[in-house]
C-alpha positions in Angstrom: -41.3 5.1 -11.4 -38.0 5.9 -13.1 -37.2 8.9 -10.8 -35.4 6.6 -8.3 -33.7 4.5 -10.8 -30.4 6.3 -10.6 -30.6 7.7 -7.0 -28.6 4.7 -5.5 -25.1 6.3 -4.5 -22.0 4.9 -6.1 -19.6 3.1 -3.8 -16.0 1.8 -3.8 -14.0 -0.1 -1.4 -10.9 1.1 0.3 -9.4 -1.7 2.4 -12.1 -3.1 4.5 -14.3 0.1 4.2 -17.0 0.7 1.7 -17.3 4.4 0.7 -20.6 5.8 -0.7 -19.8 8.8 -2.8 -23.4 9.9 -4.0 -24.4 9.8 -7.6 -21.1 11.2 -9.0 -18.6 8.3 -9.0 -14.9 9.1 -8.1 -12.8 8.1 -11.0 -9.3 7.1 -10.4 -8.1 8.8 -13.6 -9.4 12.1 -12.1 -6.2 12.1 -10.0 -3.8 10.2 -12.3 -0.7 10.9 -10.3 -2.1 9.3 -7.1 -3.5 6.5 -9.2 -0.1 5.6 -10.9 1.7 5.8 -7.5 -0.8 3.5 -5.7 -0.7 0.7 -8.5 1.3 -2.3 -7.9 4.3 -2.9 -10.1 2.8 -5.6 -12.3 -0.4 -3.5 -12.8 1.6 -0.4 -13.5 3.6 -2.1 -16.3 0.5 -3.7 -17.6 -1.3 -0.4 -17.7 1.8 1.1 -19.4 1.9 -1.7 -21.9 -1.9 -1.3 -22.8 -1.6 2.4 -23.2 1.4 2.0 -25.5 -0.4 -0.6 -27.7 -3.7 1.3 -27.8 -1.9 4.6 -28.8 0.0 2.8 -31.7 -3.2 1.0 -32.8 -5.0 4.4 -32.9 -2.3 5.8 -35.1 -2.0 2.9 -37.3 -5.7 3.2 -38.0 -5.3 6.7 -38.9 -2.5 5.9 -41.4 -4.5 3.1 -42.7 -7.3 5.3 -43.5 -5.1 7.5 -45.5 -4.0 5.5 -48.5 -0.5 6.3 -49.8 0.3 8.3 -46.8 3.3 6.2 -46.0 6.0 5.1 -48.4 7.0 1.5 -49.1 3.8 -0.1 -47.4 1.6 -2.3 -49.7 -2.0 -1.1 -49.8 -4.1 -2.5 -46.9 -1.1 -4.0 -45.1 -2.2 -2.9 -41.5 0.7 -4.7 -39.5 3.2 -2.3 -41.5 1.2 0.7 -40.5 1.3 -0.4 -36.9 5.1 -0.9 -37.0 5.6 2.4 -38.7 3.6 4.0 -35.8 5.8 2.3 -33.3 8.9 3.7 -34.9 7.5 7.2 -35.4 6.2 7.2 -31.7 9.8 6.3 -30.5 11.3 8.9 -32.8 13.5 6.1 -34.3 13.0 6.2 -38.1 14.8 3.2 -39.8 14.5 4.9 -43.3 12.5 2.1 -44.9 9.0 3.6 -44.3 8.4 7.3 -44.2 5.5 9.8 -44.7 4.6 10.2 -48.3 1.8 12.8 -48.3 1.1 16.0 -46.4 -1.5 14.2 -44.4 1.0 11.6 -43.6 3.5 14.2 -42.5 1.0 16.0 -40.3 -0.2 12.7 -38.6 3.6 11.8 -38.0 4.4 15.2 -36.6 1.5 14.9 -34.1 2.6 11.3 -33.2 6.3 12.4 -32.7 5.2 15.1 -30.2 3.1 12.7 -28.4 5.9 10.2 -28.4 8.4 12.8 -26.7 5.7 13.9 -24.2 4.8 10.2 -23.3 8.6 9.4 -22.9 8.9 12.3 -20.5 5.9 11.2 -18.5 6.9 7.6 -18.4 10.3 8.6 -17.1 8.9 10.9 -14.6 6.3 8.2 -13.3 9.0 5.5 -13.1 11.3 7.9 -11.2 8.6 8.9 -8.8 7.8 5.3 -7.9 11.4 4.3 -7.5 12.3 7.4 -5.5 9.4 7.1 -3.1 10.8 6.0 0.2 9.0 2.9 1.5 9.5 1.0 4.8 9.8 -2.8 4.9 8.5 -3.3 8.4 7.2 -6.8 9.3 4.3 -6.8 11.9 3.2 -9.9 13.9 0.0 -11.4 12.7 -1.5 -11.0 16.1 -1.5 -8.6 19.0 -1.0 -10.5 22.2 -2.7 -9.7 25.6 -0.9 -11.6 28.4 0.5 -11.6 31.9 4.2 -10.5 31.9 6.2 -9.8 35.0 3.0 -9.8 37.1 1.2 -7.4 34.9 -1.4 -7.7 32.2 0.0 -6.3 28.9 -0.8 -5.7 25.3 2.2 -6.7 23.1 3.2 -7.0 19.5 6.2 -7.4 17.6 7.8 -5.4 14.6 10.8 -6.4 12.6 12.9 -4.3 10.2 12.9 -6.6 7.0 15.8 -4.7 5.5 18.0 -5.0 8.6 19.5 -1.6 8.1 19.6 1.4 10.5 16.4 3.3 11.2 17.3 6.0 13.6 15.1 8.1 15.9 12.4 5.5 15.4 9.2 6.2 17.4 5.9 4.3 17.8 2.4 5.1 18.6 -0.5 2.7 19.6 -4.2 3.6 19.4 -7.4 1.8 20.4 -10.4 2.5 18.0 -14.0 1.6 19.2 -17.4 2.3 18.1 -19.4 3.8 20.9 -22.7 5.5 21.5 -23.2 8.8 23.2 -25.9 9.4 25.8 -28.3 10.5 23.0 -27.6 7.2 21.2 -25.5 8.8 18.5 -22.8 6.3 17.4 -19.4 7.6 16.7 -15.7 6.2 16.5 -13.6 7.0 19.6 -9.9 6.9 19.6 -7.9 6.1 22.7 -4.1 6.5 23.0 -2.4 3.5 24.4 0.7 4.5 26.3 3.7 2.4 25.4 6.2 1.2 27.9 9.0 2.4 25.5 7.7 4.4 22.5 11.1 5.4 20.9 14.4 3.5 19.9 17.5 5.4 18.9 18.4 2.5 16.4 15.9 0.0 15.1 17.8 -2.5 13.0 16.2 -5.9 13.7 13.1 -6.5 16.0 11.1 -4.3 18.5 8.4 -5.5 20.8 5.9 -2.9 21.7 4.3 -3.3 25.1 1.2 -1.4 26.7 0.5 -2.0 30.3 -3.2 -2.6 31.0 -3.6 -1.0 34.4 -6.3 1.4 35.8 -5.1 4.2 33.5 -5.5 2.0 30.3 -8.5 2.3 28.0 -8.5 -1.5 28.1 -8.8 -1.9 31.8 -12.5 -2.2 32.3 -13.1 -4.2 29.0 -13.6 -7.8 29.4 -12.4 -10.4 26.9 -15.9 -11.1 25.7 -16.6 -7.4 25.1 -13.4 -6.9 23.1 -13.9 -9.8 20.9 -17.6 -9.0 20.1 -17.1 -5.2 19.6 -16.3 -3.1 16.7 -12.8 -2.2 17.6 -9.3 -2.3 16.4 -5.7 -1.5 17.5 -3.6 0.6 15.1 0.2 0.9 15.4 2.2 3.5 13.6 6.0 3.8 13.4 8.0 6.5 11.9 11.9 6.9 11.6 14.8 8.0 9.6 16.3 5.5 7.2 20.1 6.1 7.0 20.3 4.2 3.6 17.8 6.2 1.8 18.4 9.3 3.8 14.5 9.8 4.1 11.9 9.6 6.8 9.8 6.4 6.6 6.4 5.6 8.0 4.7 2.2 8.3 1.5 1.2 10.1 -0.7 -1.8 10.7 -4.2 -2.5 12.1 -5.3 -5.4 14.4 -9.0 -6.2 14.5 -10.5 -8.0 17.3 -10.0 -11.3 15.6 -6.4 -10.6 15.4 -5.9 -10.4 19.1 -4.6 -13.4 20.9 -4.8 -14.2 24.6 -2.6 -15.9 27.3 0.4 -17.0 25.3 3.8 -15.8 24.4 5.7 -14.9 21.4 8.2 -17.6 20.4 11.7 -16.8 21.0 13.6 -15.6 17.9 16.7 -14.4 19.4 19.4 -17.0 20.0 23.2 -17.2 20.4 24.8 -19.6 17.8 27.5 -22.2 18.4 30.1 -19.6 17.3 28.9 -17.1 19.9 27.3 -14.7 17.3 23.7 -13.5 17.7 21.1 -15.2 15.6 17.5 -14.0 14.8 15.1 -16.7 13.4 12.3 -14.8 11.7 10.6 -18.0 10.6 9.2 -18.0 14.1 8.3 -14.3 14.2 4.5 -14.8 14.1 4.4 -18.0 16.2 2.7 -17.8 19.5 3.3 -20.4 22.2 0.1 -21.1 24.3 0.2 -20.8 28.1 -2.3 -21.4 30.8 -4.9 -18.6 31.1 -4.5 -16.0 33.9 -7.9 -16.7 35.4 -8.8 -13.1 35.3 -12.2 -12.1 34.0 -10.9 -8.9 32.4 -8.2 -8.4 30.1 
């Protein structure tokens, strides 16, 4: 009866995907460098603070269990042992409290060594997080399928939220769909969607990506109902060189079937102001203005 009690595989969630890993759970701390880099800044500093407090509490307990190991601390005064640990870990040493016994010197020496190592590790982790190049690209909430200049098109918008120069920018668009083979085996098939313009010498403000849905397009024979009720998604990837950071940047976004809108147009965000200068209104970046449907049964 108990032989199957622990046979259920462990699982974890990555985005919208649940991964089953067998009976041996993958622990994040088994890959600490990747774990630290993937934490958000609030979680990173919270974890750093908890580790700092925990380490000082451990050493304070050790000093507390060694009566007389530290000078100028009343017997049983745990808070003074804690602050002595803080000073020792930071290699500060104010001169009021100091090790008084051989055991106290040994524990303090170990703590000083850990303090120097932890300071070096913390510096390295903070530097790695700050030095990692990141792109601040804004993707429209919806991909749009509409008739434009007499042709059906898939369109989406991207904005450079830093408004600096990203040179030699290139974009790729892919259509992912669950399909079944002739033998009934299900698999994920990836189709490349050819963009009308897949590169830009300078990407500073906004960029509208467009794919023509013609007889060469993987979307050509798919009806609106099939698209909305199928397990499919559209993935966009952009890569370019950031002149400010002098580094290659990459950003991507995924649109599921529920994120695809039909027969509308993106609101205008580019205007010419009263002073004759160009204006970009990002408050309307995600807005879609509805237009009459095309009347076509397909996309």
